[in-house]
N, C-alpha and C positions, 0 to 999 in steps of 0.2 A: 283341648284347642282343635278344631278343624285342622285336618292334613293340608287340603288345599292351600290354608290361609298359611300355615309355614312356609309352603313352598314358595309362595307368591310374596312374603316378606324377606324368606332367602334372594329370591332374585331381585327384589330391590334393593339389597345390602351388596349385591353383587357388583351390578349396573350404574349405581349411583357413584362409586370410586371411578369405574374406568370413564364415566364422562367427565367426572370432575379432573381425572389425570390429563384426559385428552384435552382438556380447554386448557388446563396450565401451560401445557407443552406447547400447543399452538400460538399461546400468547406472550411465549418466550422471543427474545429478540436477538439475532445474530450482531454485534455491535461491530461497525464497520467505520472506516474515516468518512466523515461528514460536515459539509459546510450547510447550515441551514438558514442563512441570512444572507440576502443579496449582496450588500456592502461589503462583506469580509472576503479578501483576498489574500494568497499566496503564505497558505497555512503551511508551516514547518514544525517539524521536530527532530533532533539528534542528537546526539553528543556534543557538549560544549568543545570549539575547535576541531571538530572531525563532522563538517557539513555535510559529506555526501555519503555518508553511514548512516545504516538503519538506526532507529529509536530505540536501541538496547544497551543498557550499563550492566556493571555487575554489582551485584546485589552487596551492601556493607562496602560496596569501592569508592575510590577519592572522586571519580567523575558525576557530572549532573549532565541531565539531558535539558537542551534548550528549547524551550516551545514559543513560537512565535506566529501573529498574525496582522493583517493589516487591515483597518475601518475606513472604508472611503467617506466618512463623515468630518463634519465640522467639529462636532462638538465630542469631549470626552465623556463615553458613557461608562457605567458600573457594571464592569465584568467581573465575575467572582467564578472557580473552579470545583467539581469535586471529583474525585476518583473512584473508579470501579473497578475490583478484581474479577478476572473471567477465565472461563475455563478455556482448555487448548483449542476449542472451537468456537471461541469469543461469545459465547453466552455467559450470561452475569453467573459468576460460581456462587453467588447466596452466601458468601463469608459475610460476618457482620463485620464493618469498616474498624472497629476495634482490634479486629483478627488481624489485620494487613496493614494500619496506619498508626503510628507513633505519633499523636500530635491532633491538630483540629482537622476536621473532618471536609471541612467548607471552609474557602480563604478567598481574599478579595486579589484581583491582578492590579498591581499597584506601581508597574513597572510599565510606563509608555512617555511615546515621545510625539511630537507636531513633525509632519515631514519638514523638511527645509529646502525652498527654492526649486520646488516641482510643480508643474504644471497642474497636475493632477493632487488634490491634498487630502491627506491621510494622517491617521493616528497609528504609529505601531506600537502594539501590545507584545511583551515579552515576559515570560516567566521559566525559572532553573526548577526543577525537581529532582532529587528531593531538597530542601529548602531548612529555614528554621523554623516553618509552621509547620510542615509534614515531612515523615519520612517514612518509607517503604519495609516492612518487615520480613515481606514474602516475594519469592521469587513467582516468576509467572507472567500471564497476559494483563494488560491494564488497559482501559479505558480513561482518557481523559475529558472530562465533559464541563464546557463552557458555557455559562447561562448569563442572563442580563435582568437588571432590575431585583438583583437578590432573589430573583423567582426561580428553584431549579427546574420549573417546568417549562420556562423559557429557554432550551437549549437552544444555543448558536452553532457550535462545535462539537464534534465527536473525534479524538484523535487517538490511535493505537500507540501502544508502546509494551515494552518488557523489561523484566528483571531478570537477570542470568543468575544463575549460581551453581557455577560449573562443577559436574561432578563425573563427567566421563570425557574419553576422548573422540575425535570421529577422523576417519583417514577414509580418502576415497580419492578417485578420479573420472574424468569424464571422455568416454570412448566412442567409436561407430557404434551401431547398434547391433544385434547380431541377425536381426531380421535383411535379409538381402536387398527387399525392396526401401529401404530407409536408410539404407547406408550414406546417401550422398546429401538426403534430406534433413535427418535427426540427428540427438546425440541423446547417449545412453550414461547414467551417471550412477555406477556403482560406489558403493562404501559398505563400512563396518563402523559398529560403537566399541567401543574398548571400554571394559568398566572393571579393572582389575580391583579398585578400592569402594565401588559401589555395588550393593546386593540387588540386582532386579531377579524374584523369584518366578513371576509369572509375566514375562514379556509381551506377551500375546494380548491380555487384558490392562494390564499396569502403564503400558509404553504408548505413546502416540509420536509417531514422527512424521513432519511436514517438509516435505519438499518443493523449494520454489524455485522458477528461474526468474532472475533479477529482480527477486523479492517481491513478486506481483502475487499479492492475495484478489486475485479475480474470476478465481473458478478453473485456472490454469494448474493450479498447486496439488501435489500429489500427498495423498494420506497412506503410509505403510507400515507394512509389520515385516517382522525378520524373517525371511525365509528359511535361514540355518542358523541356530541356537550352538553355541561354543562354549568352552570352558572362558569366562571373562569375554567374549566376543560373541554380538549380536550381527549378524551378514545380511545385507539387501543387493543382492545380486540376482534381478529379477531380468526377465527376456523383455517386456513390455511395460509393465507396471510403471517403470523409472525412466521411460523414453519421451524427449519433449523434440517437438519441433525446433530445426537451430535457428531457424527466422532468420533474417537480416539484422547488419549494422543500423544503428537510428538515424534519422537524419537529423538534422541539427541547426540552428541559426544563431546568431552572437549577435544581441542587443546590448552590451556592455557599454556604445557609444551611440548615440542617437544623431551625430555631426556627420557620419560619413557610412557609406554601406558597405557591408562586409559582404562576405561570402554567402550566399542563399538569401541575399535582402536584394530584390528589385527595385524597391522605392522609399523613401522615406518622406512625408508628407506632413503640413500643420493647415488645419483649418480648426477656426473658431476656438482655439486654445488646445486643441485636441493633437495628438501625435498619432498619426496612422503609420503602420509598417506593412508592407505590401512584399512578400516573400516571393522567391523563385517559382513557378509552377513546378508542381511534382508531378511524378510518372509514373506509371505501371512497374515495378522490379518485378514481377512475378516470374516471368520467361529471361529474365538477365543476367547474366554471370555474377558471380560473388566478388566483388572489390572491398578489401580490408580499408574501413576506415574508422580511427579512433572515436570512441563515444564515451557515454557516460552511463550507457544500458537505461536509458530512459530516463535519469534524472534529470533533474536542472539545477542552475549556480545562481543566485542571485549577487549582481557586483556591476559596478558603474567605475568608467575609466577615470572620468575627469575629476572625481569627487572623491572624499575620505570614506565617508559612513555609509555604506549599501543599504541599510536597515531602513533609513530616513532620508537618503539624498538620491536613489535611483529613482525614477520614475514611471509612470503607468502608459500605456500605450496600446491602440487597439491592432492586434497583428492579424492580417488576412492570410490564412492558409486557401490554397485552390489546386485543383486536382483536375485536369483536362480528363474527360470520359465520354467514349461514345457514345454511350446510352445510359439511361438511369439504370441504377440495380433493383430489379424488384423484388430479390427473395432476402433483401436485408437493406441496413444501414450504415454509411460510411462515417467514422469517427474520427477527431485526431485525437491521439490515443498517448498517453507517456504519465508520467509521474505527478506533473504538473497539474493534471486533472484527477490525481486519485487511483489511476488505474480504470475509472468508473465512465460508462457509457452513460451520457446524460444529455439533455436540450445544450447545455452550455458548451459542448464539444463536438456537437451532431452536425454535421454537414448536410448544405441544399442543395438541390441539382436545377441549375437553370437550363432549360430545355432550348432558348435563344441561342447560349454560346455554348452548350455541351460543356460546363464547368461545375464541380462540386467546388463550394466554397464554405467559408464560415470565419467568422472576424472575433477574435476572444482579447480580452484585455490582460496584458501580461505585464508584470513589473521589469524593470529591465535585468536582465542577465545572459547565461547561455543555457540553452534549451536542448533535450532530445525530445523526439516525437516520433511518431508511424503512424501510417493510415491504418484503421482497423474496419474490418467488415463486423457488424450483428446481425447473425442470421435471425431471420422471423422465429420468434419462437424458442432461441438459444438466451445463456445467460452469459457466458463466454465468450468474446470477440476471436475473430480468425483474424492473424496479424498476417500469415501468409496470403493471402487472398490478393492484396496489392503489392505487399512488399517481397515476395518469395522466401524461400527457406533453404537454409545451407548447411550443411555440418560445419564448414568452416568457420562459422560466424562464432567470434569472442563474446561468451555470456558466462555471466555469476549465477551458480546455485546455491542457494542457502538452505541450510536442514537445520531445523530445529526440532529438538529433543524434548518431549515432557515427559516427566513420570508422575500418576497419579498416588499419593501416599494415603492410603485408606485409612489409617489412624488421624491424619490430620484433616483429609476429605479436601484436598484442594490438586491441580496440578502445576508441581514444579517447572519451571524451565531448567533441565540440567545441562542442556549442552547448542550448542550454536557455530556453525562451522561454514564457510563461505570457500566453494570450490571453483577455480577459472577451469574454463573449457580448454583454453589454449596452455595451460601450464604445461602439458606435456609435449607441446609441439613448438 
């Protein structure tokens, strides 16, 4: 056989696997919270009876996760769901459904109610997990996919949630950063992982630690490895890698009643059966002093005062946010930002500038309740918004820092969620 032929064949067998690997890698999707149908609103997921906590429960525990959403449609639709197990980075873990599910892999959402005595008619759908049809056998990250017409390709909602199998303890606190120029504007989160009863042979390769501010997975989260390794303790005491802008307390408005104007609401009006709410004007807080105001750290709560059942009796209205600004910002766009928009910058919460009035404004359809929000600047070419450009940043700001600890089990080939801890920035003060 000619030597050149052998060399050519060898090159082909080297190149082809690399091309195939590159193609597969690029085709992988990072799963995130998504709403893919215009009629879907107010998607929520949380432990039952703990509305303002993150969608995380213990493996084999007594609690359930409550998932719900509203469809502004006249007729009841056929909505089904399936569950996907993910890696610590929110890729599909590649596990077979039979590895992590006990029960039926695809099920229909059968719990729904029509809205009652509201101007905007909608159907409220809800689902509890685990349930009689499906139980989860492994810890880690999960995606709940909701699709319509019994067609898994017609996905309308993707929602993240987590199952925790506690194996370790986390201890830490929030303090001034070491860097002098950041001491008045930023916060440093130092912590340790204590694992006396759980063996971690190679923490740098087998451990993934994610640190978030107010549970934001918008690119602001930190992925850390231990800086010191001691007996039964892993220390995360960096100088810069664990530092966040302190930000500012969230703005808020109260829509629990539409009969009177609460603080930060300028006007409530009705036109053609539609309720419109105009908030008070926003202001640039970048150079203002810090003022404490109790908030929900960006979350929202669905509630109605004059009625009994918020899920079906809270109404929808168009809320107009407006922010006077001397000139249009050319190096980015302004967004109304918070948990109610899944911490995502999209056309649904992008503000438009009016040159005649010198005002950024946006009207968003929201359900009655209590909302937190801020004004965020997404600079051109960036993926993570800047909350300090308009809101300012202060070391005193009250924030929740949530630490997620994942361990990759080589034998079982999946990322276990073995620890979760919330540390409040004001705990020491």
